C-alpha positions as CSV (number, residue, x, y, z in Angstrom):
1,M,38.4,149.5,-44.2
2,S,37.9,150.1,-47.9
3,G,40.0,153.3,-47.7
4,Y,43.1,151.1,-47.3
5,N,42.2,149.2,-50.4
6,T,40.9,152.0,-52.6
7,V,42.7,152.6,-55.9
8,Q,41.9,155.5,-58.1
9,D,42.9,155.6,-61.8
10,G,46.7,155.7,-62.0
11,E,47.2,155.5,-58.2
12,N,48.5,152.8,-56.0
13,S,46.6,151.4,-53.0
14,L,48.3,152.4,-49.7
15,L,49.7,148.9,-49.3
16,H,51.2,148.9,-52.8
17,A,52.6,152.4,-52.2
18,A,54.1,151.3,-48.9
19,V,55.7,148.2,-50.5
20,L,57.1,150.3,-53.4
21,S,58.6,152.8,-51.0
22,G,60.1,150.1,-48.9
23,D,58.3,151.3,-45.7
24,E,58.2,148.1,-43.7
25,T,56.6,149.9,-40.7
26,L,53.7,151.2,-42.8
27,V,53.3,147.8,-44.4
28,Q,53.0,146.2,-41.0
29,R,50.5,148.9,-39.9
30,L,48.4,148.3,-43.0
31,I,48.5,144.6,-42.5
32,T,47.1,145.0,-38.9
33,Q,44.4,147.3,-40.3
34,R,43.4,144.5,-42.7
35,A,44.6,145.9,-46.0
36,E,43.7,143.6,-48.8
37,L,46.8,141.5,-49.4
38,N,45.7,140.0,-52.7
39,K,44.7,143.2,-54.4
40,E,46.3,143.4,-57.8
41,E,47.7,146.6,-59.5
42,D,49.5,146.4,-62.8
43,D,48.9,142.7,-62.6
44,S,50.9,142.4,-59.4
45,T,50.0,141.8,-55.7
46,P,51.9,143.6,-53.0
47,L,53.9,140.3,-52.4
48,F,54.9,140.1,-56.0
49,K,56.0,143.8,-55.9
50,A,58.1,143.1,-52.8
51,V,59.8,140.1,-54.3
52,G,60.4,142.0,-57.5
53,L,62.0,144.8,-55.6
54,D,64.2,142.2,-53.7
55,D,62.8,143.4,-50.3
56,P,62.9,140.3,-48.2
57,A,61.7,142.0,-44.9
58,I,58.5,143.2,-46.6
59,A,58.0,139.9,-48.4
60,I,58.3,138.0,-45.1
61,A,55.9,140.4,-43.4
62,L,53.3,139.8,-46.2
63,L,53.9,136.0,-46.1
64,S,53.5,136.0,-42.3
65,A,50.2,137.8,-42.8
66,R,49.2,135.0,-45.2
67,A,49.4,136.9,-48.4
68,P,48.6,134.6,-51.3
69,R,51.7,133.1,-52.9
70,N,50.1,132.5,-56.3
71,R,47.2,134.0,-58.2
C-alpha cells in the first residue's frame, strides 16, 4: 500500500490531502486501506492537521483508527 503513503517533493500524501480538504469519506477509505497514520509532513501528522483545522469528525476518525496522539 505504499501508494497511499507516498509523498513527492512539495506534495501531500493522500491522507494528508484528504484531511486538509475536509473529506471525511476519503479519510475513512484511506484508513481502511491502511494509510500510514503517523506519517509526518511539514512536521505534522494527519491527526495534528485535523486538530489544527478544528475538524473534530476527522480527528475522531483518526483517533478511532489508533492514530498516535503524540510524537
